[in-house]
C-alpha positions in Angstrom: -89.6 -29.4 -10.3 -91.6 -26.8 -8.6 -94.8 -27.9 -10.3 -94.3 -31.5 -9.1 -93.8 -30.2 -5.6 -97.0 -28.1 -5.8 -98.9 -31.1 -7.2 -97.7 -33.3 -4.3 -98.7 -30.7 -1.7 -102.0 -30.1 -3.3 -102.7 -33.9 -3.4 -101.8 -34.2 0.3 -104.0 -31.2 1.3 -107.0 -32.5 -0.7 -106.5 -36.0 0.7 -106.3 -34.7 4.3 -109.4 -32.5 3.7 -111.4 -35.5 2.2 -110.4 -37.7 5.0 -111.4 -35.1 7.6 -114.8 -34.9 6.0 -115.2 -38.7 6.5 -114.1 -38.5 10.1 -115.8 -35.2 11.0 -118.9 -34.8 8.8 -120.2 -31.4 8.1 -122.7 -30.2 10.7 -123.6 -32.1 13.8 -124.9 -35.2 12.2 -124.3 -37.2 15.5 -127.3 -35.3 17.0 -129.4 -35.8 14.0 -128.8 -39.6 13.9 -128.7 -40.3 17.6 -131.2 -43.0 18.6 -134.1 -41.9 20.7 -133.5 -42.5 24.4 -135.6 -45.3 25.8 -136.8 -45.3 29.4 -134.5 -47.0 31.9 -134.8 -50.7 31.8 -134.3 -53.7 34.0 -135.1 -57.4 33.8 -138.0 -59.5 35.2 -136.7 -61.5 38.1 -138.9 -64.5 37.1 -138.5 -64.8 33.3 -135.7 -62.5 32.4 -137.6 -60.3 30.0 -136.5 -56.7 29.6 -139.0 -54.4 31.4 -139.2 -50.7 32.1 -137.7 -49.7 35.5 -140.5 -49.3 38.0 -142.9 -51.7 36.3 -145.4 -53.4 38.6 -145.9 -56.5 36.5 -144.0 -58.3 33.8 -145.7 -58.0 30.4 -144.5 -61.5 29.4 -145.0 -63.8 32.5 -147.3 -61.4 34.5 -145.2 -61.7 37.6 -145.9 -59.2 40.3 -142.5 -57.4 40.6 -143.3 -55.8 44.1 -144.2 -59.3 45.4 -140.9 -60.6 44.2 -139.0 -57.8 45.9 -140.6 -58.9 49.2 -139.4 -62.5 48.9 -136.5 -63.8 51.0 -133.2 -65.0 49.5 -134.0 -68.7 49.6 -137.4 -68.1 47.9 -135.7 -66.1 45.2 -133.2 -68.9 44.6 -136.0 -71.4 44.4 -137.8 -69.1 42.0 -134.6 -68.8 39.9 -134.9 -72.6 39.2 -137.8 -71.7 36.8 -135.7 -69.1 35.0 -135.4 -69.6 31.2 -131.6 -69.2 31.2 -129.6 -72.3 32.2 -126.8 -70.3 33.7 -129.2 -68.5 36.1 -130.7 -71.9 37.1 -127.3 -73.4 37.6 -126.1 -70.6 39.9 -129.2 -71.1 42.0 -128.7 -74.9 42.1 -125.2 -74.5 43.3 -126.0 -71.9 46.0 -129.0 -74.0 47.3 -126.7 -77.0 47.6 -124.0 -75.0 49.3 -126.5 -73.6 51.8 -127.9 -77.1 52.3 -131.5 -75.9 51.9 -133.8 -78.8 52.6 -136.8 -76.7 51.4 -135.2 -76.8 47.9 -135.3 -80.5 47.4 -138.6 -80.8 45.6 -138.0 -77.7 43.5 -134.6 -79.1 42.5 -136.2 -82.4 41.5 -138.8 -80.5 39.5 -136.1 -78.5 37.8 -134.2 -81.6 36.9 -137.3 -83.2 35.3 -138.3 -80.0 33.5 -134.9 -79.7 31.9 -134.1 -83.3 31.4 -132.0 -82.7 28.3 -129.6 -80.5 30.2 -127.2 -83.2 31.6 -124.8 -80.7 33.2 -127.6 -79.1 35.1 -129.0 -82.5 36.1 -125.6 -83.6 37.5 -125.3 -80.2 39.3 -128.7 -80.9 40.9 -127.5 -84.4 42.0 -124.5 -82.8 43.6 -126.6 -80.2 45.4 -129.1 -82.8 46.6 -126.1 -84.9 47.9 -124.8 -81.8 49.8 -128.2 -81.1 51.3 -128.4 -84.7 52.8 -124.7 -85.2 53.4 -124.2 -87.3 56.5 -127.9 -88.4 56.8 -127.6 -91.7 55.0 -130.3 -91.3 52.3 -132.3 -88.8 50.2 -135.8 -89.3 48.8 -135.0 -86.7 46.1 -131.9 -88.6 44.9 -133.9 -91.8 44.9 -136.5 -90.2 42.7 -133.9 -89.0 40.2 -132.1 -92.4 40.3 -135.4 -94.1 39.3 -137.2 -91.6 37.1 -134.8 -89.2 35.4 -134.8 -89.7 31.6 -131.0 -89.1 31.2 -128.9 -92.2 32.0 -126.0 -90.0 33.2 -128.1 -88.2 35.7 -129.7 -91.5 37.0 -126.2 -93.0 37.4 -124.9 -89.9 39.2 -127.9 -90.1 41.5 -127.2 -93.8 42.3 -123.5 -93.0 43.0 -124.6 -90.1 45.3 -127.0 -92.4 47.1 -124.2 -95.0 47.6 -122.0 -92.3 49.0 -124.7 -91.1 51.4 -125.3 -94.7 52.6 -121.5 -95.1 53.2 -121.3 -91.9 55.3 
C-alpha cells in the first residue's frame, strides 16, 4: 500500500514539475524572444497608412503631414472624403451634413461618384446634401446625383430629397 502511495505522490510531483516547465520555461526566454521595439507610429491623415511618429511626409501618398496639421476642421473633414476606408468617409459625410457645410457640396458629389458601388455611403451623402440645403427649396448637388449617379437607389433617394426640398 505504501508503494502505491509513493508512486502516486511521485507521479503528481513529476507532473507538477513538468507543467511548471511548460508555464515557466528555464531561463528568461521572454527576453530572448521579445520582438524588437519599433519606433512609435501613427497614421497618415490622408490615406491611413501607418507612418513613423514625427514623419514629415507620407511614404505612400506623399502628403505633407505638417500642412495637414495646419488645416481647419472643415478642410480636414473634406479631406477625409478621399480616405480609403469607407467608415472614415461616412463619419465625415455625416458631420459635414450636420454642420450644413455648403463648401462641402462639390466634394460630397465627387465622393458619391468616386465610390458609386457603395450604396450606403451614397444615401448618406444624399441625406447630408439634403440637410445642407434644408429649407432652401432646391440643391444643384442633389440634382446632379439624381441625374448622373450610377446606382438606382442613390438616384431615387436624391429625387426624393429634391421633392422634400421643393415641398419645404
